[in-house]
Residue frames as a rotation matrix with the C-alpha (Angstrom) as fourth column:
MET 1
-0.287 -0.940 -0.187 -56.06
-0.347 0.284 -0.894 6.12
0.893 -0.192 -0.407 -10.00
SER 2
0.553 0.525 -0.647 -56.51
0.326 0.579 0.747 3.76
0.767 -0.624 0.148 -7.09
ARG 3
0.908 -0.155 0.389 -55.47
-0.415 -0.450 0.791 4.38
0.053 -0.880 -0.473 -3.50
GLN 4
0.677 -0.676 0.291 -52.71
0.442 0.690 0.574 1.78
-0.589 -0.259 0.766 -3.82
HIS 5
0.320 -0.538 0.780 -51.15
0.853 -0.194 -0.484 3.64
0.412 0.820 0.397 -6.80
LYS 6
0.664 -0.031 0.747 -51.16
-0.162 -0.981 0.104 6.91
0.729 -0.190 -0.657 -4.87
ILE 7
0.890 -0.364 0.273 -49.39
-0.232 0.154 0.960 5.26
-0.392 -0.918 0.053 -1.92
LEU 8
0.476 -0.737 0.479 -46.75
0.793 0.596 0.129 3.72
-0.380 0.318 0.868 -4.23
ILE 9
0.370 -0.320 0.872 -46.11
0.554 -0.678 -0.484 7.07
0.746 0.662 -0.073 -5.97
GLY 10
0.832 -0.020 0.554 -45.81
-0.404 -0.707 0.581 8.77
0.380 -0.707 -0.596 -2.55
VAL 11
0.771 -0.585 0.252 -43.30
0.148 0.550 0.822 6.12
-0.619 -0.597 0.510 -1.35
PHE 12
0.365 -0.635 0.681 -41.30
0.927 0.181 -0.328 6.50
0.085 0.751 0.655 -4.59
CYS 13
0.498 -0.131 0.857 -41.16
0.138 -0.964 -0.228 10.31
0.856 0.232 -0.462 -4.24
LEU 14
0.906 -0.178 0.383 -40.14
-0.416 -0.225 0.881 10.00
-0.071 -0.958 -0.278 -0.59
GLY 15
0.626 -0.702 0.340 -37.34
0.580 0.711 0.398 7.57
-0.521 -0.051 0.852 -1.59
VAL 16
0.299 -0.498 0.814 -36.05
0.772 -0.375 -0.513 9.99
0.561 0.782 0.273 -4.26
LEU 17
0.702 0.011 0.712 -36.12
-0.270 -0.921 0.281 12.82
0.659 -0.389 -0.644 -1.71
LEU 18
0.882 -0.378 0.281 -34.21
-0.181 0.279 0.943 10.78
-0.435 -0.883 0.177 0.89
CYS 19
0.448 -0.744 0.495 -31.61
0.874 0.481 -0.068 9.73
-0.187 0.464 0.866 -1.73
GLY 20
0.402 -0.263 0.877 -31.12
0.396 -0.814 -0.425 13.38
0.825 0.518 -0.223 -2.64
ILE 21
0.835 -0.084 0.544 -30.64
-0.494 -0.548 0.675 14.36
0.241 -0.833 -0.499 1.00
GLY 22
0.782 -0.552 0.291 -28.19
0.235 0.693 0.682 11.46
-0.578 -0.465 0.671 1.53
THR 23
0.373 -0.638 0.674 -26.20
0.891 0.044 -0.451 12.46
0.258 0.769 0.585 -1.53
GLY 24
0.557 -0.112 0.823 -26.03
-0.043 -0.993 -0.107 16.06
0.829 0.024 -0.558 -0.35
VAL 25
0.887 -0.234 0.397 -24.85
-0.418 -0.041 0.908 15.04
-0.196 -0.971 -0.134 3.11
ALA 26
0.616 -0.685 0.389 -22.23
0.626 0.725 0.286 12.66
-0.478 0.067 0.876 1.65
PHE 27
0.368 -0.474 0.800 -20.96
0.695 -0.431 -0.575 15.36
0.618 0.768 0.171 -0.75
THR 28
0.733 -0.061 0.677 -20.76
-0.371 -0.871 0.323 17.90
0.570 -0.488 -0.661 2.08
GLU 29
0.838 -0.439 0.323 -18.77
-0.133 0.409 0.903 15.48
-0.528 -0.800 0.285 4.24
PHE 30
0.490 -0.660 0.569 -16.46
0.832 0.550 -0.079 14.47
-0.261 0.512 0.819 1.39
SER 31
0.512 -0.277 0.813 -15.79
0.422 -0.743 -0.519 18.05
0.748 0.609 -0.263 0.27
GLY 32
0.891 -0.156 0.427 -14.55
-0.431 -0.588 0.684 18.81
0.144 -0.794 -0.591 3.78
PHE 33
0.727 -0.668 0.161 -11.63
0.519 0.688 0.507 16.37
-0.450 -0.285 0.846 3.45
GLU 34
0.656 -0.629 -0.417 -8.14
-0.735 -0.657 -0.165 17.58
-0.171 0.415 -0.894 2.62
TYR 35
0.637 -0.492 -0.593 -5.19
-0.132 0.689 -0.713 15.72
0.760 0.532 0.374 1.14
GLY 36
0.931 -0.215 0.296 -3.17
-0.277 0.111 0.954 13.96
-0.238 -0.970 0.044 3.85
GLY 37
0.069 -0.977 -0.200 -0.05
-0.938 -0.131 0.320 13.24
-0.339 0.165 -0.926 1.81
LYS 38
0.487 -0.037 -0.872 1.56
-0.544 0.768 -0.337 10.13
0.683 0.639 0.354 0.43
TYR 39
0.428 -0.304 0.851 2.49
-0.756 0.395 0.522 7.18
-0.495 -0.867 -0.061 2.60
ILE 40
-0.173 -0.555 -0.814 5.06
-0.764 0.597 -0.244 4.54
0.621 0.579 -0.528 1.68
LEU 41
0.757 0.545 0.362 3.86
-0.653 0.601 0.461 1.17
0.034 -0.585 0.810 2.92
GLY 42
0.885 -0.392 -0.250 6.12
0.379 0.920 -0.100 -1.57
0.269 -0.006 0.963 4.22
GLU 43
0.513 -0.795 -0.323 9.73
0.308 -0.180 0.934 -1.51
-0.801 -0.579 0.152 5.26
THR 44
0.956 -0.290 0.040 12.27
-0.066 -0.347 -0.936 0.36
0.286 0.892 -0.351 3.17
ASP 45
0.385 -0.923 0.002 15.97
0.283 0.120 0.951 -0.27
-0.879 -0.365 0.308 2.86
MET 46
0.986 0.055 -0.156 17.02
-0.118 -0.426 -0.897 2.00
-0.116 0.903 -0.414 0.00
GLN 47
0.156 -0.962 0.223 20.28
0.289 0.260 0.921 1.01
-0.944 -0.079 0.319 -1.64
THR 48
0.740 -0.051 -0.670 22.16
-0.613 -0.460 -0.642 2.20
-0.276 0.886 -0.372 -4.69
GLU 49
0.110 -0.659 0.744 24.08
0.111 0.752 0.649 -0.25
-0.988 0.012 0.156 -6.80
ASP 50
0.007 -0.203 -0.979 25.73
-0.937 -0.344 0.064 -0.36
-0.350 0.917 -0.193 -10.22
PHE 51
0.424 0.135 0.895 25.08
0.145 0.966 -0.215 -3.26
-0.894 0.221 0.390 -12.59
ASP 52
-0.122 -0.585 -0.802 27.65
-0.806 -0.413 0.425 -3.43
-0.580 0.698 -0.421 -15.41
VAL 53
0.637 0.274 0.720 27.17
0.217 0.833 -0.509 -5.47
-0.740 0.480 0.472 -18.57
THR 54
-0.400 -0.816 -0.418 29.96
-0.397 -0.257 0.881 -5.91
-0.826 0.518 -0.222 -21.09
PHE 55
0.673 0.638 0.373 28.94
0.130 0.394 -0.910 -6.26
-0.728 0.661 0.182 -24.72
VAL 56
-0.510 -0.761 0.401 30.58
0.555 0.065 0.829 -6.60
-0.657 0.646 0.389 -28.12
PRO 57
-0.164 0.460 -0.872 29.64
-0.500 -0.801 -0.329 -3.75
-0.850 0.382 0.362 -30.51
MET 58
-0.380 0.152 0.912 27.82
0.677 0.718 0.162 -4.99
-0.630 0.679 -0.376 -33.62
GLU 59
-0.881 0.132 0.454 26.30
0.326 -0.527 0.785 -3.55
0.342 0.840 0.421 -36.76
ASP 60
0.173 0.978 0.115 22.88
0.315 -0.166 0.935 -3.62
0.933 -0.125 -0.336 -35.14
ARG 61
-0.396 -0.279 0.875 22.64
-0.640 -0.599 -0.481 -1.59
0.658 -0.750 0.058 -31.98
TRP 62
-0.817 0.127 -0.563 22.08
0.465 0.723 -0.512 -3.37
0.342 -0.679 -0.649 -28.71
THR 63
-0.031 0.901 0.432 18.55
-0.108 -0.433 0.895 -2.88
0.994 -0.019 0.111 -27.38
LEU 64
-0.975 -0.223 -0.021 18.15
0.016 0.024 -1.000 -1.97
0.223 -0.975 -0.020 -23.71
ILE 65
-0.111 0.989 -0.099 14.84
-0.006 0.099 0.995 -3.06
0.994 0.111 -0.005 -22.27
GLY 66
-0.809 0.004 0.587 13.35
-0.580 -0.165 -0.798 -2.32
0.094 -0.986 0.136 -18.88
ALA 67
-0.429 0.635 -0.643 11.21
0.024 0.719 0.694 -5.36
0.903 0.282 -0.324 -18.10
GLY 68
-0.256 0.400 -0.880 8.71
0.873 0.487 -0.032 -6.05
0.416 -0.776 -0.474 -15.36
GLY 69
0.778 0.629 -0.007 7.60
0.580 -0.713 0.395 -2.45
0.243 -0.311 -0.919 -14.98
ALA 70
0.060 -0.865 -0.498 11.16
0.868 -0.201 0.454 -1.09
-0.493 -0.459 0.739 -14.85
TYR 71
-0.067 -0.028 0.997 10.14
0.737 -0.675 0.031 2.03
0.672 0.738 0.066 -16.76
VAL 72
0.586 0.183 -0.789 11.17
0.757 -0.470 0.453 4.45
-0.288 -0.863 -0.415 -14.07
ALA 73
0.929 -0.222 -0.296 12.92
-0.251 -0.966 -0.064 7.80
-0.272 0.134 -0.953 -13.99
GLY 74
0.081 -0.988 -0.134 16.16
-0.727 -0.151 0.669 7.74
-0.681 0.043 -0.731 -15.99
MET 75
-0.182 -0.142 0.973 15.41
0.286 0.939 0.191 4.61
-0.941 0.313 -0.130 -18.03
GLY 76
0.750 0.647 0.135 14.22
0.325 -0.183 -0.928 6.68
-0.576 0.740 -0.347 -20.99
GLU 77
0.872 -0.483 -0.081 17.56
-0.357 -0.514 -0.780 8.08
0.336 0.709 -0.620 -22.10
ILE 78
0.610 -0.750 -0.256 21.16
0.774 0.633 -0.007 7.00
0.167 -0.194 0.967 -22.13
GLN 79
0.918 -0.387 -0.083 23.72
-0.333 -0.868 0.369 9.17
-0.214 -0.311 -0.926 -20.40
THR 80
0.584 -0.799 -0.146 27.39
0.289 0.372 -0.882 9.22
0.759 0.473 0.448 -21.33
ASP 81
0.880 -0.387 0.276 30.21
-0.406 -0.310 0.860 9.09
-0.247 -0.868 -0.430 -18.82
ARG 82
0.383 -0.822 -0.420 33.92
-0.656 0.077 -0.750 8.82
0.650 0.564 -0.510 -19.61
SER 83
-0.326 -0.521 0.789 34.51
-0.934 0.307 -0.184 6.84
-0.146 -0.797 -0.587 -16.39
ILE 84
0.631 0.572 0.524 32.47
-0.426 0.820 -0.381 3.91
-0.648 0.017 0.761 -17.77
PRO 85
-0.447 -0.814 0.372 34.75
-0.092 0.455 0.886 1.35
-0.890 0.362 -0.278 -19.49
GLU 86
-0.455 0.246 -0.856 34.29
-0.889 -0.186 0.419 1.01
-0.056 0.951 0.303 -23.25
ASN 87
-0.442 0.395 -0.805 31.79
-0.333 0.762 0.556 -1.63
0.833 0.514 -0.205 -24.43
THR 88
-0.799 0.218 -0.561 30.01
0.592 0.456 -0.665 -1.57
0.111 -0.863 -0.493 -21.08
VAL 89
-0.065 0.833 0.549 26.49
-0.057 -0.552 0.832 -0.52
0.996 0.023 0.083 -20.13
ARG 90
-0.927 -0.214 -0.308 26.05
0.297 0.081 -0.951 0.57
0.228 -0.973 -0.011 -16.52
PHE 91
0.153 0.980 0.129 22.68
0.284 -0.169 0.944 0.56
0.946 -0.108 -0.304 -14.83
HIS 92
-0.915 -0.373 0.157 22.90
0.003 -0.394 -0.919 2.83
0.404 -0.840 0.362 -11.78
VAL 93
-0.083 0.955 -0.285 19.93
0.226 0.297 0.928 1.67
0.971 0.013 -0.241 -9.68
THR 94
-0.840 0.026 0.543 18.38
-0.523 -0.311 -0.794 2.98
0.148 -0.950 0.274 -6.47
TYR 95
-0.132 0.768 -0.627 16.03
-0.207 0.597 0.775 0.33
0.969 0.232 0.080 -5.09
ASN 96
0.251 0.325 0.912 14.33
-0.963 -0.011 0.270 -0.93
0.098 -0.946 0.310 -1.96
ALA 97
-0.643 -0.636 -0.426 16.28
-0.591 0.766 -0.252 -4.04
0.487 0.090 -0.869 -0.92
LYS 98
-0.701 0.457 0.547 13.32
-0.343 0.457 -0.821 -5.17
-0.625 -0.763 -0.163 1.23
ARG 99
0.317 0.947 0.053 11.03
-0.299 0.153 -0.942 -5.44
-0.900 0.283 0.332 -1.82
ALA 100
0.965 0.055 -0.256 13.22
-0.261 0.141 -0.955 -5.94
-0.016 0.988 0.150 -4.91
LYS 101
0.155 -0.947 0.282 16.41
0.111 0.301 0.947 -7.55
-0.982 -0.115 0.151 -6.16
PRO 102
0.667 0.103 -0.738 17.52
-0.632 -0.447 -0.634 -6.02
-0.395 0.889 -0.234 -9.49
PHE 103
-0.001 -0.711 0.703 19.41
0.298 0.671 0.679 -7.95
-0.954 0.211 0.211 -12.15
VAL 104
0.196 -0.030 -0.980 20.61
-0.849 -0.505 -0.154 -7.53
-0.490 0.863 -0.125 -15.73
TYR 105
0.274 -0.023 0.961 20.43
0.267 0.962 -0.054 -10.18
-0.924 0.271 0.270 -18.44
LEU 106
-0.248 -0.435 -0.866 22.39
-0.775 -0.447 0.447 -10.13
-0.582 0.781 -0.226 -21.73
ASP 107
0.463 0.431 0.774 20.91
0.189 0.806 -0.561 -12.07
-0.866 0.406 0.292 -24.65
GLU 108
-0.468 -0.797 -0.381 23.47
-0.253 -0.292 0.922 -12.29
-0.847 0.528 -0.065 -27.45
GLN 109
-0.605 0.276 0.747 21.10
0.715 0.601 0.357 -14.02
-0.351 0.750 -0.561 -29.88
THR 110
0.359 0.849 0.389 18.67
0.927 -0.374 -0.038 -11.11
0.113 0.374 -0.921 -29.96
ASN 111
-0.524 -0.664 0.534 21.10
0.543 -0.743 -0.391 -8.26
0.656 0.085 0.750 -29.13
ARG 112
0.475 0.747 0.466 19.10
-0.028 -0.516 0.856 -7.40
0.879 -0.420 -0.224 -26.03
ILE 113
-0.810 -0.539 -0.233 20.21
0.266 0.018 -0.964 -6.25
0.523 -0.842 0.129 -22.61
GLU 114
0.168 0.985 0.041 17.30
0.187 -0.073 0.980 -6.54
0.968 -0.157 -0.197 -20.23
PHE 115
-0.882 -0.331 0.335 17.01
-0.231 -0.316 -0.920 -4.84
0.411 -0.889 0.203 -16.86
SER 116
0.211 0.960 -0.183 14.48
-0.136 0.214 0.967 -6.26
0.968 -0.179 0.176 -14.42
TRP 117
-0.588 -0.393 0.707 14.09
-0.754 -0.052 -0.655 -7.35
0.294 -0.918 -0.266 -10.80
TYR 118
-0.475 0.416 -0.775 12.85
0.441 0.875 0.199 -10.15
0.761 -0.247 -0.600 -8.60
TRP 119
0.348 0.656 0.670 10.17
-0.449 -0.511 0.733 -9.44
0.823 -0.556 0.116 -6.00
ARG 120
-0.775 -0.476 -0.416 11.11
0.185 0.458 -0.870 -9.93
0.604 -0.751 -0.267 -2.39
ASN 121
-0.869 0.450 -0.207 8.55
0.215 -0.035 -0.976 -10.40
-0.446 -0.892 -0.066 0.37
HIS 122
-0.797 0.589 -0.136 5.73
-0.427 -0.390 0.816 -10.41
0.427 0.708 0.562 -2.17
ASN 123
-0.330 0.693 -0.641 3.62
0.532 0.697 0.481 -12.50
0.780 -0.182 -0.598 0.18
ASP 124
-0.724 0.017 -0.689 3.17
0.644 -0.340 -0.685 -9.66
-0.246 -0.940 0.235 2.67
ASP 125
-0.669 0.514 0.537 0.20
0.174 -0.594 0.786 -8.12
0.722 0.619 0.308 0.85
THR 126
0.354 0.841 -0.409 -2.09
0.646 0.097 0.758 -8.66
0.676 -0.533 -0.509 3.83
ALA 127
-0.023 -0.448 -0.894 0.34
0.932 -0.333 0.142 -6.86
-0.361 -0.830 0.425 6.13
LEU 128
-0.935 -0.313 0.168 0.52
0.355 -0.836 0.417 -3.93
0.009 0.450 0.893 3.67
MET 129
-0.280 0.916 0.289 -3.26
0.285 -0.208 0.936 -3.82
0.917 0.344 -0.203 3.40
MET 130
0.444 0.440 -0.780 -3.64
0.852 0.063 0.520 -3.76
0.278 -0.896 -0.347 7.19
GLU 131
-0.477 -0.674 -0.564 -1.02
0.762 -0.637 0.117 -0.99
-0.438 -0.374 0.818 7.48
ALA 132
-0.882 0.199 0.428 -2.89
0.180 -0.696 0.695 1.02
0.436 0.690 0.578 4.84
LYS 133
0.099 0.979 -0.178 -6.20
0.562 0.093 0.822 0.41
0.821 -0.182 -0.541 6.64
ASP 134
0.169 -0.087 -0.982 -4.82
0.967 -0.179 0.183 1.74
-0.192 -0.980 0.054 9.92
ILE 135
-0.815 -0.520 -0.257 -3.42
0.445 -0.844 0.299 4.87
-0.372 0.129 0.919 8.27
LEU 136
-0.665 0.632 0.398 -6.63
0.256 -0.308 0.916 5.39
0.702 0.711 0.043 6.26
LEU 137
0.299 0.834 -0.463 -8.87
0.764 0.082 0.640 5.20
0.572 -0.545 -0.613 9.34
LYS 138
-0.126 -0.438 -0.890 -6.57
0.865 -0.487 0.117 7.51
-0.485 -0.756 0.441 11.33
ASN 139
-0.958 -0.277 0.067 -6.61
0.268 -0.793 0.547 10.05
-0.099 0.542 0.834 8.51
LEU 140
-0.332 0.911 0.244 -10.39
0.448 -0.075 0.891 9.82
0.830 0.405 -0.383 8.07
LYS 141
0.323 0.409 -0.853 -10.81
0.945 -0.098 0.311 10.69
0.043 -0.907 -0.418 11.75
GLU 142
-0.342 -0.557 -0.757 -8.63
0.536 -0.777 0.330 13.76
-0.772 -0.293 0.564 11.11
GLY 143
0.630 0.682 -0.371 -10.61
0.048 -0.511 -0.858 14.72
-0.775 0.523 -0.355 7.97
LYS 144
-0.093 -0.743 -0.662 -7.88
-0.837 -0.302 0.456 13.74
-0.539 0.597 -0.594 5.52
ILE 145
0.939 0.221 0.264 -7.52
-0.034 0.823 -0.567 11.38
-0.342 0.523 0.780 2.57
ALA 146
0.071 -0.992 -0.103 -4.05
-0.642 -0.124 0.757 10.04
-0.764 0.012 -0.645 1.79
SER 147
0.704 0.019 -0.710 -2.48
-0.618 0.509 -0.599 8.08
0.350 0.860 0.370 -1.03
PHE 148
0.526 -0.471 0.709 -0.47
-0.373 0.621 0.689 4.90
-0.764 -0.627 0.150 -0.58
ASP 149
0.668 -0.397 -0.629 2.42
-0.595 0.222 -0.772 3.35
0.446 0.891 -0.087 -2.47
THR 150
0.757 -0.599 0.261 5.20
0.235 0.623 0.746 0.83
-0.609 -0.504 0.613 -2.13
VAL 151
0.514 -0.666 -0.541 8.72
-0.835 -0.532 -0.138 1.38
-0.196 0.523 -0.830 -3.39
GLU 152
0.816 -0.375 0.439 10.58
0.420 0.907 -0.006 -1.21
-0.396 0.190 0.898 -5.41
LEU 153
-0.197 -0.848 0.493 12.71
0.978 -0.202 0.044 0.88
0.062 0.491 0.869 -7.75
GLU 154
0.359 0.270 -0.893 13.24
0.440 -0.893 -0.093 4.57
-0.823 -0.359 -0.440 -7.25
GLU 155
0.609 -0.228 -0.760 15.57
-0.653 -0.688 -0.317 5.40
-0.450 0.689 -0.568 -10.12
VAL 156
0.423 -0.526 0.738 17.39
0.618 0.763 0.189 3.64
-0.662 0.376 0.648 -12.94
THR 157
0.570 -0.343 -0.747 20.08
-0.595 -0.799 -0.088 5.58
-0.567 0.494 -0.659 -14.81
VAL 158
0.755 -0.313 0.577 21.62
0.562 0.762 -0.322 4.03
-0.339 0.567 0.751 -17.92
MET 159
0.593 -0.645 -0.481 25.17
-0.572 -0.759 0.311 5.09
-0.566 0.091 -0.819 -18.72
VAL 160
0.754 -0.475 0.454 27.74
0.640 0.687 -0.344 4.20
-0.148 0.550 0.822 -21.39
ASN 161
-0.280 -0.900 -0.333 31.12
0.509 -0.433 0.744 5.46
-0.814 0.039 0.580 -22.50
PRO 162
0.208 0.390 -0.897 30.73
-0.456 -0.773 -0.442 8.27
-0.865 0.501 0.017 -25.09
LYS 163
-0.684 -0.533 -0.497 32.43
-0.688 0.246 0.683 6.02
-0.242 0.809 -0.535 -27.69
ASN 164
-0.925 0.365 0.105 29.55
0.377 0.916 0.134 3.52
-0.047 0.164 -0.985 -27.35
GLU 165
-0.584 0.736 -0.341 26.70
-0.320 -0.595 -0.737 6.02
-0.746 -0.322 0.583 -27.47
ASN 166
-0.073 0.551 -0.831 25.60
-0.995 -0.096 0.023 4.82
-0.067 0.829 0.555 -30.93
ASP 167
-0.781 -0.286 -0.555 25.96
-0.365 0.930 0.035 1.12
0.506 0.230 -0.831 -30.07
VAL 168
-0.772 0.540 -0.336 22.94
0.627 0.557 -0.545 0.97
-0.107 -0.631 -0.768 -27.75
ARG 169
-0.643 0.660 0.389 19.35
-0.361 -0.709 0.606 2.22
0.676 0.249 0.694 -27.66
VAL 170
-0.882 0.424 0.207 16.54
-0.107 0.247 -0.963 2.14
-0.459 -0.872 -0.172 -25.11
VAL 171
-0.646 0.750 -0.140 13.18
-0.007 0.177 0.984 0.65
0.763 0.637 -0.110 -26.05
HIS 172
-0.736 0.481 0.477 10.04
-0.638 -0.256 -0.726 1.37
-0.227 -0.839 0.495 -24.00
């Protein structure tokens, strides 16, 4: 084995040793972090609103669809309420008016009632990223790691009159 081969093997072994030390230091630093909680990014203006849709009962049940990611708490099952007028579906929605504008669409040709929303202020992604960066750096200095989220819809509850319980169904 030549002198050059011995030097290359020595450099390789030194590199592996330094990588191992660096990994150990990084793991030690990372394991010292604690969870810093969840932060909601952007402005919030939480509002609750009812969206009523009147339908005509048919042989086929009306299909309720949550579109655009509207599969949130409450959308999975239909609740009954005697205060709801007959032949009406009520979507009781809690949403962030700064980020979303909910709406309901009735399609009589396909027997579908679709719940969805329009995005508001969707061009402020850079501002949200900068807000998250500031919080992330502050938390890292304190030895914490946090999670980040934005709120569009908080809850969607679907309600009908008990007489119409078998006239509608939710599809996921």
